[in-house]
C-alpha positions as CSV (number, residue, x, y, z in Angstrom):
1,X,3.0,-17.4,1.9
2,X,3.5,-17.9,5.6
3,X,5.9,-16.4,8.0
4,X,9.5,-15.9,7.2
5,X,12.1,-18.2,8.6
6,X,12.9,-17.4,12.3
7,X,16.5,-16.5,12.9
8,X,18.6,-18.2,15.6
9,X,19.4,-16.3,18.8
10,X,23.0,-16.0,17.5
11,X,21.9,-14.5,14.2
12,X,19.6,-12.1,16.1
13,X,22.5,-11.1,18.4
14,X,24.8,-10.5,15.5
15,X,22.3,-8.3,13.7
16,X,21.8,-6.3,16.9
17,X,25.5,-5.9,17.2
18,X,25.6,-4.6,13.7
19,X,23.2,-1.9,14.6
20,X,19.9,-3.4,13.4
21,X,16.8,-3.7,15.4
22,X,13.8,-6.0,14.9
23,X,10.5,-4.5,14.0
24,X,7.1,-5.8,12.9
25,X,4.9,-3.9,10.5
26,X,1.3,-4.5,9.5
27,X,0.2,-3.4,6.0
28,X,-3.2,-3.3,4.4
29,X,-4.4,-6.5,2.7
30,X,-4.5,-5.2,-0.9
31,X,-6.4,-8.2,-2.0
32,X,-9.4,-7.7,0.3
33,X,-12.7,-6.4,-1.2
34,X,-13.0,-3.8,1.5
35,X,-9.5,-2.4,0.7
36,X,-10.3,-2.3,-3.1
37,X,-13.6,-0.5,-2.5
38,X,-12.0,2.1,-0.2
39,X,-9.1,2.7,-2.6
40,X,-11.5,3.2,-5.5
41,X,-13.6,5.6,-3.3
42,X,-10.5,7.6,-2.4
43,X,-9.3,7.7,-6.0
44,X,-12.7,9.0,-7.1
45,X,-12.7,11.6,-4.3
46,X,-9.2,12.8,-5.4
47,X,-10.3,13.2,-9.0
48,X,-13.4,15.1,-7.9
49,X,-11.4,17.4,-5.6
50,X,-9.0,18.1,-8.5
51,X,-11.9,18.8,-10.8
52,X,-13.5,21.2,-8.3
53,X,-10.2,23.0,-7.9
54,X,-9.9,23.4,-11.6
55,X,-7.1,21.0,-12.1
56,X,-8.1,19.1,-15.2
57,X,-4.9,18.5,-17.1
58,X,-3.9,15.6,-14.8
59,X,-7.3,14.0,-14.5
60,X,-7.7,10.7,-16.4
61,X,-11.5,10.4,-17.1
62,X,-11.2,6.6,-17.6
63,X,-9.1,5.7,-14.5
64,X,-12.0,3.8,-12.9
65,X,-12.2,1.4,-15.9
66,X,-8.4,0.8,-15.8
67,X,-8.3,0.2,-12.0
68,X,-8.5,-3.6,-12.2
69,X,-6.3,-4.0,-15.3
70,X,-2.8,-5.5,-14.8
């Protein structure tokens, strides 16, 4: 995908004048194997915590099988 188009100094100044400020954010790579494994682990842990707390009406027993489905 690449980086977004860089704005000109004039465009940047105009945005700042309008009350905007530039920021950069980093987000998890949701396509990485490590992310997918950790997300699945956390999902299983949440289900188990609910089960131990007696919350069963919201638990989907088959969620692990549906995880990779579009």
